[in-house]
N, C-alpha and C positions, 0 to 999 in steps of 0.2 A: 471508343477505339477498339478495333477488333483484335482478338488474340493472335499473337504471332508464334510461329513454330520455332521458338528459340531453343527449346529443349532438344531439338534434333541436331543441334550443333551447326557449325558453319559449313557451307558448301566448300568442298575442296577444289575450287577452281584455280588452276595454277596460272599465276600471272606471268605473262611473257612480254608485256608492254614495258616501255622505258619510264612509265610513270613512277614517281617516287614511292617507296614502300609505305611511308607514313600516310600518304594520301590513299594508296590502295587499301590500306586497313580501314580508313575512314569510310571509303565508298562501300566496301563489302559490308561493314557493320551497318551502314545506313540502309542498304538493301535488305539485310536480314531483319532489321527493326521496322522497316516501313513497307516491305514488299506486299503486304496484304492490307495496308491502311489506305484510307481515302485520301486522295490528293498528295500521296507520298511521292516526292521526286527530289532530284538533286539538279539544280539549275545554276551552275556557276561557270559554265563554259568548259569545265574539265571533262575528261572521259575516264571510264573505268578500264582496268586491265583486261585484256582479252584472255581467253582460255587456251591452254596449251593442248597439243594433240595427245591422244591416248595411244600408247603402244606404237605399232607400226601402221596404224590406219592411215587412210588418205589424208593429205595435208589440209589444214583448215586455215581460214583467213584469220590472221592474228592481229586484228585491229580492235579498237575499243568499242564497248557497248554504250549506247546512248541511254543514260538512266532516265532521261525525260520520257523516253518512249517505253520504258519498262515499268512504269508506275501502275502495274496491274493491282487492283484492289479487290478485296473480298466483296466490297459493296458493289463494284462494277462487274465482277465475275458472277455470272448467273449459272450456278451448278444445276445440272439436269438429273432427273431420275426417270427411268422407264417405269411404266405401270407394271408391277410384278404380277406374275401368273399365280393366282390364288386358287386355282382349280382344286388342287389336292386339299388345301385348307378348307375350302367350301364343302367338299365331299365329306371330309372328316367331321365337320360340324353337322352336316346333314344327317350322317349316320348316328352320331351321338345324340342328337335331338330326337331322332326317331326312336332310339333305344329307350331314352328316358320317358318319352310320351307313350310308348307302347306299354310300359309297366303301369303308367297312370291309367291308360285305357282299360287294361285288364283288371285292375283293382276296383274300377268304378263302372265297368261295363259301358264305357263311353268311347266308341270307335272314333268319334270326331276329333279326339285329342291327337290321334296318330294319322288321321286321314290326309292332312295337308302335305305329308311327306311322301306319299305314294301316288303313282300315276293311276288315275281311275281306269278301270277296265283291264289292268294288268293282272297277271297271275298272282302277284303278291297282294294286290288289293283285296281280292276275294278271300284268299287264304287267311290273311290277318284279320279280316272282319269276322270270319268264322272262329278263329282262334280266340279272339277277345271274348266272344259270347260263351265259348266252351269252357275256358278256364274260370271265368267268373261264375258260371253255373256250378262248377266243381269246388267252389269256395277256395280257390288257390290265390294266394297273395304273393306278389313279387316285389323285389326292389332291385334297382340297377346298381351294380357295384362298380364295374370298370369295363373298359374295352380298349383294344389296341388295334390300330390300322397298320397292316404289315406291308402291303404292296398294292400298286395300282397298275392295271394294264388297260390299254385303250384300243378298241377295235370297232370300226364301223359306227362311229358316233355313240358308242357305249363304253362305259368303264366297268371293269371287273375289279372289285375291291376285296382283298383278303382281310378278314377281321376276326379277332378273338374277343370273346366277351364273358364276363362273369355276372351272373344274376342270382340273387337270393330268392329261392322258391320255398314257400311254406304253405302248410295246410293247418287250419285251426286245430288246436290241441295236439298237433304232432311235431311242432317245432319247424325250424327252417334249415335248409341246406343250400350251400353255394354250389351252383352248377356252372361248369365251364363248357362253352360252345365255340366251335370254329365254323365260320360262315364265309361264303363268297357272295357279296351283294352285287347286283347289277344296277348301275346308275346311268340315267340318260336324260337329255333335256326334254322339258315339257312345259309349254307355255312360257318360255323365256327363263325357266328355272331348272336346276338339276333336281331330279326326284328319283325315288327308288322304283324299280319295276320288277325285280326278281330277287330270289334268295335260294341258295343251295348249300348243302353241307360241303365244307372244305375237306374232301376225303383224303387228300394227299398231304395233310398238315404235318404229320410226323416226319414223313419222308422229305418234304420241302425244308423243314427246319433243320434237319441233319445236314442236308446238302448245302444250305446257305450258311450255316454256322461253320461248316468245314472250309468254306471259301471266304470267311471273314478276314479282313485285313489286319495285319499285326499293328500293335500300338506304334504310333509315330508315322504310319504310312500316309495318312491324310495331311499331317503337318508338313512333311517333306514335299508332298505333292503341291501344297499351297505355295511353299517357298520357291519351288521350281517354276511356278506359273505367275508369281506375283509381279515380276517386272512387266509382263505383258498387260496385266490388269492396270498397273500404274500408268504405263505408257498410253493406254487407251483413254484413261480418265484425264490425264494431263492434256491430251490433244482434243478431246471431245467435250470435256467438263461434265461427262456423264458419270456420276458416282454410284450408280445402282450396284455394280459388282463390288465396289469397295464397301458399301454399306452392308452387303450380304455377308462379307467376311469379317466385319467389325462386331465384336461382342458388346461394345458399349459406345456411348456418344463421344467419350474422350478420344478413343482410338480413331473414330471417324473424323473428328475435328482436326486431329493432328495430321491426318492424311490430306484433308482439305487445305490445311495451312501449308503443307508441303507442295501441293499442286499450285497454290497461290504464289508461293515463293518461286517455283520454277517458271511459272508463266510470266513472272516479272522480269525474267531474263530473256525470254524469247518464245518461239513456237516451233511446231513441227519436230517434236521430240522423238528420238529413237533411244529406248532405254534397255539396257541389258544388266543382268545381275548375276553374281556368283556367290555361292555360300562360302563365306570365309571361315566360319566355325559353326558347329552345331552340337547340341547335347540332346540326343533323342529321348533320354529319360525324362528330363525336365521340359523338353520341347522348346529350348532356347536356341535362337539362331541369330547370327550376324550376317547380314547381306551387304556386299559391296556393289554399289550401283555405278555404272559408267554410261554416260549418255551424250548424245549429240543433239544439237538444236540449231536453229537459225535465229540470230539476234534480230532486232527490229530494223536493221539496215540490210538484212538478207545475208549476212556473213555467217558461215558455219562455225560453231563453237563447240567445245566439249567441257565436261565436268565429271565429277565423281563424288560419291558420298557413301558413308557407312551407317547402317541403321540396325538397332537391336530389336528383335521381336520375341515375345513370349506367346506361345500359341496354346490353344486348347482344342481337344477333339470332341465333337458331338457325335455320339454313336447311338443309333436306334436300330435294334435288331441286327441285321447284316449290312446295313448301310451307314454311311458316316460322312463327315466333312470336318475341316479345320476352320477355326476362327482366330483372329488376332485378339488377344486379351490385353496386351500392353505393347507399346512401341515407343522408342526413344532413340536419341543419338548415343553413340558409344561413349562419348566423353562424359555423359551424365550417370553412368553406371556406378554404383557404390563399390568401394573396395572391400574384399573379403579377407578377414584375418586368417581364416582356415582355408587352405588351398582346395580342400575338398568340399567346401561349403556351397550353399546355394541361396539365391534370393528369389522369392516368388512375389508376384505382383497381382493385386486384386483391385480392380476399379469397382467402387460401390457408391450407391446413393442411398443414404439413410431414410430419406423421405422425398416424395415427388417435388416438394417445394424447395428442396436443398440441392446444391450443386453436386457433381460427382467428386468423390475423393479417391485417393490412392492409398491402399493398404500394402505396405512393404514388409515381407516376412523373411526373417533371417534364420537359417538352420545350418547345422553341420552334422557330419557323421560322428557318432560316439565311437568308443573303442570297439564295441561289438559291431557297430555299423561299418567300420572300415573293412570288415570281412564279409558281412552279409547284407549290407545296404540299409541299415537302420539309421534314421536321422532324428535329431532332437532339435525342436524349435526353441530358440533362445529369446527372440525379441520380435515385436511387431511395431512398425511406425505408421501412424496415420498422417497423411500428408494432404495439403491443399495444393492443387495444381492451378496456377494462374499464369498470365503472360510473362511474369518475371522468373518463373521457375517453379520448383516443388519445395514447399515449406512444411517442416515437421510441426504438426499441431499437438500430437500426443505420442509419447514413447511408452509402449506397453511391455513390461518385462514378462517373460514366460518361463515357468519352472518345469523342466523335464517333461516336455510334451513329445512323446515318441511316435514315430510312424515309419512305415516301410517305404524306402525310395524317395527320390526327390519329388516325384509327382504326388506323393502323399502329403507333402508340405503345402496344403491347399485348404484354406479356411472355408467353412460353409457360411454363407451370408443369407439370412432370412429373419423374419420377424418372429422371435421366440417367446415374447410375452404379450403379443397381440395388442400392442399399443400404437401400431401404425408405423413404427420405426424399425429399420433393419438392424439386426444384431449379428454377432459373429461367434463361431465356435471352431475349435481345432481339435483334431484327434489327440488323445492323451493316453496312448498305450498301443501295444501290438498283440492283442490276445489271439489265440488260435481259433477261437469260436466266433459267434456272432455278437458277443457282448462288447460293442465298441464304446469305450468311454471318451468323454470330451471335456475340454475346458471351455467355459462360457464367459462372454462379455456382452452386457446389454447396454444399448445406447441410452444415455441419460440426457434428455434435452435440456434439463436445467443447468447442468455443468458442461454441456456440449462435449461429452467425452464418453468413452466406453468404460463401464464399471464391471469388475468381475462378479460372477454370481455362483456361489457355492451350492445353493439349493439344487440347481439344475444338474450339477455334477453327479448327483445320485442316479440320474436317469441315463441308461445306456441305449445306444442305437435309437435315438428319438425320431418320431415323425410328428411334425407340428401341423395341426389342421386348423387353418384360419377360419374356416366356416363354422365348425363346432367349438372353436377356441379351446381345443384339448390337445394333449400330448400323448401319443401312443408309443408303447415300448414293448419289446419282446426280449426276454432274458432267459438264457439257458442256465439251469441250475445244476444239472449233471446229466449223465447218460439216461435217456428216457424220462427227463423231467424238465419242464420249462413253464414259464408263466408270461401272460400278456397283461399289460396294465394300461389304464387310462388315467391321466392326470388332468386336473383343472386348477386354474389359479384361484386362490381364495386369500384375500388380504395380502395380495402381492406375492404369494408363495405357491409353488406347484404342490398340489395335494392329490394323493392317490384316491380316486373315487370308485374305480372298478378294477377287479382283478379276476383273471381266469387262469387257474392252475391246471396243468395237464401232467399226469404222472402215469407211467406204464405199470400195469400189473402183469408181470410175465407169466404167472400161473394161469390167470384167467384170460390172458391175451387180449386185454382191453386197455383203453385209456380211462383213467379215473379223472373226471373233470369236475372242478370245484369252482363255483361262481360266488364272488364276494363283492359287497358294496360298502361304501363309506356311509355310516349312519351315526350321527351325533359325535363325529370326530373319531370314530373307530371303525375298522373293517369288520364286517359281520358276514358269515356265510349265508347265502340265500338259497343255494341249490347245489346238489351234487348228483352226478349221473355218470354212466359208462358208455363208451363208444368202442366198437370193434377196431382192432389195429388195422385191419384191411382197408378201412375207410380213409386212412391217412395217406 
């Protein structure tokens, strides 16, 4: 039996028929519970109540809907998806592969590693062939650190791609330095594939960044833009069954499934939908919206009907450089929203999947402003609920008490979900303080597959601003100790606990105008200094 969109609440189709109220309730309930199920129908000779007109719109036929004809099922409805345009993704992967293989080629004097990514005979081909041989002869070693693609422009079958990259460059006995580059790559088709043909310095990088950052949209811009256009997206998907656009704005499978179930339910009533929506309420800080939908459609006997519905949305904004978009992180009916004891409180929702073999779960986080926060926007998280979402509703599996986890603003009440002990299962952490500097503390809960629950972890709480690296299975941190002093650390799990294995301390010597850098490593259970040297302040 397919999941039904029960959590979105009942459609508010206003009965104007003379059918008895008790039967009207039975029919509406039957449609809600069977609208997307195979062979779902009501065949007793009765008819359902017709929908009432909305506002002062043109009159509609107020006759009954034949439920035998409205037995649209998810099994019989074939949702469609357009083939997405992956050109930008393919170009990004092309450039990153080229960058990685170029370093490999330089370090081994093997141009063939990078050759497949460049168009033979192009200016880039010969230049990079000479570069590989030259750097190898000079005993220069490189390693690829990172890169960012900023923008794509298309002109006459060629793409110009703005890219920044970081490369570690070292010479034997002289150490390594991270170099930053800004390039504009030329990409064009060759032999049925996209390949590189040119490379030039991005000379206007600083100017471009200032202009673009100045034109960046304010927080909440993309969220409101999505809500204003959502009714058109939904209308198109209901009428065409093409869910490509809905999938693009859904941050998880649960959100997409709930929209598919809504489409299924609406299709069970009729076709040729016209849908309009208005924003009934919005909280731009937490990006919470309630939309009221009003729609017209034709039932399966060709009669025009109307209906309305209210839905709750919690959105998130994805920003990269000066561009961005909004996605739906959670959607439900307004009747299923939890009550708040504090009028100024907030509830955040996080859909998570602890493991690919497991279903998606809902994490519901409760927070309220503390006494300080009522004046300056500080919130304290008090509780998290882990819920299983199934066709019968949302069931609490675990209630997680939280002690004094502070953050700024409603948007800060947002847990981080990732694998923090490298066991293949997602874990959660929430911010636990509002420091002025970069030292962000967290509270941690690791997923325990044995008990099927989240278990608090005190060891990780010693690590501020962590970066978890699943490839090296290490945890990186950077902590400011004071003015002109900070340290970077690398942790590795040993016997189930994170252990500091490397430490780089940097302290300013104001008289000598240098950084004094100390390198330490864990040996035999203790940190021991391996090296100390100085770097000019101007290099920072």
